[in-house]
C-alpha positions in Angstrom: 34.0 33.2 8.4 32.8 34.1 4.5 28.9 34.5 4.5 26.8 35.0 1.8 23.1 36.3 1.4 20.5 36.5 -1.3 16.8 37.5 -2.4 14.6 34.9 -4.6 11.6 34.7 -5.9 9.2 37.6 -6.2 10.0 41.1 -3.9 8.0 41.7 -0.9 7.6 44.0 2.1 10.2 43.0 4.9 13.3 41.4 2.5 15.6 44.1 3.4 14.2 44.1 7.2 15.9 40.6 7.1 18.8 41.7 5.5 19.6 44.4 8.2 18.8 42.5 11.0 21.8 40.0 9.6 24.2 42.0 9.0 23.3 44.2 12.6 24.2 40.6 14.1 26.8 39.7 12.1 29.0 43.2 12.9 28.0 43.0 16.2 28.6 39.4 17.1 31.0 38.0 14.0 33.1 41.3 13.9 35.5 39.2 11.8 33.4 37.7 9.4 32.8 39.1 5.7 29.2 39.2 4.4 28.9 39.4 0.6 26.2 40.3 -1.3 24.4 38.2 -4.0 22.7 40.1 -6.6 19.6 39.2 -8.4 18.8 35.9 -6.4 19.7 32.2 -7.5 20.6 34.1 -10.5 23.7 35.9 -9.3 25.3 32.5 -7.0 24.7 31.0 -11.2 27.4 33.5 -12.4 29.3 33.3 -9.3 28.6 37.2 -8.4 29.4 38.3 -5.4 30.3 41.4 -3.5 30.8 42.9 0.1 27.8 44.7 2.3 29.3 47.1 4.7 27.4 48.2 7.7 26.3 51.4 5.3 24.8 49.4 2.7 21.9 47.8 5.4 22.1 49.9 8.2 19.2 52.3 7.4 17.3 49.6 5.4 14.7 48.7 7.8 11.5 50.4 5.9 12.4 50.1 2.3 10.5 48.3 0.7 12.0 45.7 -2.3 15.4 44.3 -1.9 18.9 46.0 -2.3 20.1 43.0 -3.6 17.9 42.5 -6.4 15.8 39.2 -7.0 14.6 36.5 -10.0 13.0 33.5 -10.5 14.9 30.2 -10.7 12.6 27.3 -11.6 13.0 24.6 -9.3 12.1 21.9 -12.3 15.0 23.7 -14.1 17.8 23.2 -11.1 18.9 20.2 -12.5 18.6 20.4 -15.6 21.9 20.5 -18.0 22.9 23.3 -20.2 23.9 23.7 -23.3 27.6 23.7 -21.7 26.6 20.1 -19.9 26.1 21.9 -16.9 23.1 22.0 -14.7 22.0 25.3 -12.7 22.1 23.1 -9.6 26.2 21.9 -10.1 27.0 25.9 -11.0 25.8 27.4 -8.0 27.3 24.8 -5.7 31.1 25.1 -7.8 30.2 29.2 -6.7 29.7 28.8 -3.3 32.9 26.4 -2.8 34.9 28.6 -5.1 34.1 32.1 -3.0 34.8 29.8 0.0 31.3 30.6 2.1 30.8 29.4 5.1 27.2 29.8 5.4 24.7 30.6 2.7 21.4 32.8 3.6 18.5 32.6 1.0 15.2 34.8 1.6 12.7 33.4 -0.5 9.0 31.6 -0.5 8.4 27.8 -1.4 10.4 27.7 -4.8 13.3 29.7 -3.2 12.9 26.8 0.2 12.8 23.9 -2.7 15.9 25.4 -4.4 17.7 25.6 -0.9 16.8 22.5 0.4 19.0 20.9 -3.2 22.0 22.9 -2.1 22.0 21.9 1.6 21.8 18.2 0.1 24.7 18.7 -1.8 26.6 20.1 1.1 26.0 23.6 1.2 25.3 25.4 4.6 22.2 26.9 3.9 19.8 28.9 5.9 16.2 29.7 5.0 13.8 32.6 5.4 10.3 32.3 4.7 8.6 34.8 2.9 6.1 35.4 0.7 2.4 37.7 1.0 0.7 34.1 0.7 1.5 33.0 3.7 1.9 29.5 2.5 5.3 27.8 3.2 4.7 24.8 5.7 5.7 25.3 9.3 5.6 28.6 9.9 2.3 30.3 11.5 3.3 33.4 9.4 5.6 34.3 6.5 7.1 37.8 6.8 5.5 40.8 3.7 2.1 38.8 4.4 0.9 41.2 7.4 1.5 44.2 4.8 0.2 43.1 2.0 -3.5 42.2 4.1 -3.3 45.5 5.6 -2.7 47.0 1.4 -5.5 44.4 0.4 -8.0 45.7 3.1 -7.1 49.6 2.4 -7.7 48.9 -1.3 -11.1 47.5 0.1 -12.2 50.1 2.2 -11.9 52.5 -0.5 -13.5 50.5 -3.0 -16.5 50.2 0.0 -17.1 53.8 -0.7 -18.0 53.8 -4.5 -19.7 50.2 -4.5 -22.3 52.1 -2.1 -21.9 55.0 -3.8 -22.8 53.4 -7.5 -25.2 50.4 -5.6 -22.9 48.7 -7.6 -21.3 45.1 -6.8 -17.3 45.1 -6.7 -15.2 42.3 -7.1 -11.5 42.6 -5.4 -9.0 40.6 -6.4 -5.7 39.9 -4.7 -2.8 37.3 -4.8 -2.9 33.9 -4.1 -2.2 31.3 -6.8 -2.5 28.0 -4.9 -3.0 29.3 -1.5 -6.2 32.2 -0.3 -4.5 33.0 3.3 -4.4 36.7 2.1 -8.0 36.7 0.4 -9.5 35.2 3.7 -8.1 37.7 6.0 -8.3 40.6 3.9 -11.8 39.6 3.2 -12.8 38.9 6.6 -11.3 42.7 8.2 -12.5 44.4 5.0 -15.7 43.2 5.5 -16.7 41.0 2.5 -19.6 39.3 1.5 -18.4 37.1 -0.3 -14.6 35.2 -0.5 -13.6 32.8 -3.1 -10.4 31.1 -2.4 -8.2 28.1 -4.5 -9.0 25.6 -2.0 -12.9 26.1 -2.0 -14.0 25.6 -5.9 -17.3 27.8 -5.9 -20.5 27.8 -8.0 -21.2 30.9 -9.7 -24.9 30.1 -9.2 -24.4 30.3 -5.8 -22.6 33.6 -6.1 -25.4 35.3 -7.9 -27.6 34.0 -5.4 -25.9 35.5 -2.6 -25.5 39.0 -4.3 -29.8 39.3 -5.3 -30.1 38.1 -1.6 -28.3 40.9 -0.7 -30.3 43.4 -2.2 -33.5 41.3 -1.1 -32.2 42.3 2.5 -31.8 45.8 2.0 -28.1 45.8 1.1 -27.0 48.5 -0.9 -24.2 46.6 -2.6 -21.8 43.4 -2.5 -18.4 43.2 -2.1 -16.8 40.0 -3.7 -12.6 38.8 -2.4 -11.2 36.8 -5.3 -8.1 35.3 -4.9 -6.6 34.8 -8.1 -6.3 31.4 -7.7 -9.9 31.1 -7.1 -11.9 28.7 -9.5 -15.2 27.6 -10.7 -16.6 23.8 -9.1 -17.0 23.0 -12.8 -13.2 23.6 -12.9 -12.3 21.6 -10.1 -11.6 18.3 -12.2 -9.3 20.1 -14.7 -5.6 20.3 -14.4 -4.1 23.9 -14.1 -2.9 24.0 -17.6 -6.2 23.1 -18.9 -7.5 25.7 -16.8 -5.7 28.2 -18.3 -6.6 26.8 -22.0 -10.0 27.3 -21.0 -9.3 31.1 -19.6 -7.4 32.3 -22.5 -9.7 31.2 -25.0 -11.9 34.1 -23.0 -9.3 35.9 -22.7 -8.8 35.8 -19.5 -6.2 35.0 -17.3 -8.1 34.6 -14.0 -11.9 33.7 -13.2 -12.3 37.3 -11.7 -13.8 38.8 -15.2 -15.9 35.9 -16.1 -17.1 36.0 -12.9 -18.1 39.5 -12.8 -19.4 39.6 -16.4 -22.1 36.9 -15.1 -22.9 38.4 -12.0 -24.4 41.5 -14.0 -25.8 40.1 -16.7 -27.7 37.8 -14.7 -28.7 40.3 -11.5 -28.9 43.5 -13.5 -26.8 45.2 -10.9 -23.6 46.9 -12.4 -20.6 45.3 -11.5 -17.3 46.3 -11.8 -13.4 44.3 -11.1 -10.5 45.5 -9.2 -7.4 43.8 -9.5 -4.8 44.6 -6.9 -1.9 43.3 -8.5 1.5 43.9 -7.6 0.4 46.8 -5.2 0.3 44.3 -2.3 3.7 43.4 -3.0 5.5 46.6 -2.9 6.4 49.9 -0.7 7.2 49.9 2.9 6.7 47.2 5.2 4.3 47.3 8.2 5.6 47.7 11.6 4.4 44.0 12.3 6.8 43.1 9.4 9.7 45.2 10.2 9.7 43.3 13.7 9.0 39.9 12.2 11.6 40.1 9.7 14.0 41.6 11.8 13.6 38.8 14.3 13.4 35.8 12.0 17.0 37.9 10.9 18.9 37.9 13.6 17.5 34.2 14.7 19.0 33.0 11.3 22.6 34.9 11.9 22.4 32.9 15.5 22.0 29.8 14.3 24.5 30.6 11.6 26.7 31.5 14.5 26.1 28.3 15.9 26.7 26.3 13.0 23.4 24.8 12.6 22.5 24.4 9.3 20.2 22.9 6.9 17.2 24.6 8.1 15.0 27.5 7.8 13.2 30.2 10.7 10.0 29.5 11.5 7.5 31.1 14.0 5.3 28.5 16.0 3.0 30.0 18.2 4.4 33.3 18.8 7.7 31.5 19.4 11.2 31.9 16.5 12.0 28.3 15.9 13.1 26.6 13.1 12.7 23.7 10.7 15.0 21.2 8.8 14.9 22.3 4.9 14.6 19.0 4.3 10.8 18.6 6.1 9.2 21.8 4.8 10.6 22.2 0.9 7.8 20.7 -1.7 4.9 20.9 1.4 2.0 23.1 1.0 0.1 25.3 3.7 -3.2 25.5 1.7 -6.3 27.4 4.1 -8.3 24.3 5.6 -11.7 25.0 4.3 -12.9 23.3 7.4 -10.8 25.3 9.7 -11.4 28.0 12.5 -10.8 30.6 10.0 -13.3 29.6 7.6 -16.1 28.1 10.3 -16.0 31.8 12.2 -16.3 33.8 8.5 -19.0 31.2 8.1 -20.7 31.7 10.8 -21.0 35.9 10.8 -22.2 35.1 7.3 -19.5 35.2 4.9 -19.9 33.2 1.4 -18.0 31.4 -0.1 -19.4 30.3 -2.8 -20.7 26.9 -2.4 -24.4 25.6 -2.0 
């Protein structure tokens, strides 16, 4: 067998742990198989670039952040558009898959990566997906690898910012990743003891947040902590399309709502207010023990599915068990936070505010 593996989209903790588990399974159970690395995500497949992966390449990368294969983004909308030579990226990938005589292709990535993987599968390529993203927004799996590490990084940052907030009697806004889904903000906010959590799924009122901060001070609280998902938006923006919101923010010289809210809070509460954007800190560095464990389970199960000839699927976690879903069933589907779900309800019950009156 000839088996390819690529990592696509944004990097995240646990990618190398998956590559390692796949490689070790193949070494132990398919000794005659050839494992090929594909550099820079789908970009390498489009260019037809492959290189052999030996045991010494992946045996000791369990705790290594990033990806030894490199990665890139290939927007789904551009995959079927003809290039200058008249050939689409999808056709180039399918042609290179066949020219290399691959028997299976492992694709490690997020929502966009899985949509592209479904395209390849529909063209007859033997594809197996593995769900990674710190946003935890891939449909059909309880957890994606990389998410728990990002939560821990965010919580550590919140803990550190808390000391400054208390010392200076400040309101502190901490912006975390999560453009379409607020899982990271929700988990980190609850675990970090936030007073306010702002999610893309719950458009918020700045007036209500101002009232909450003032109420905290009236009740003797020395500071307020507000965790903001990068995709959060004002209730007044709820009727706007994404591009329209981006235009409005560009006019204000902002890319997210966080600096705008910080300005409003300081002006209207009179309390010194600061904002911190965690950014790529959440995606880099050593994966947590949980993510190493989950990534290893996912990689091992994906390799087992390959050995069994079960393709066109992506592995998933369901109720503590590693299972799989059809790529065609999960591609293009979202997994947002449910504003009426248990986690949000629980958070409201203990006094966490979500910016709505």
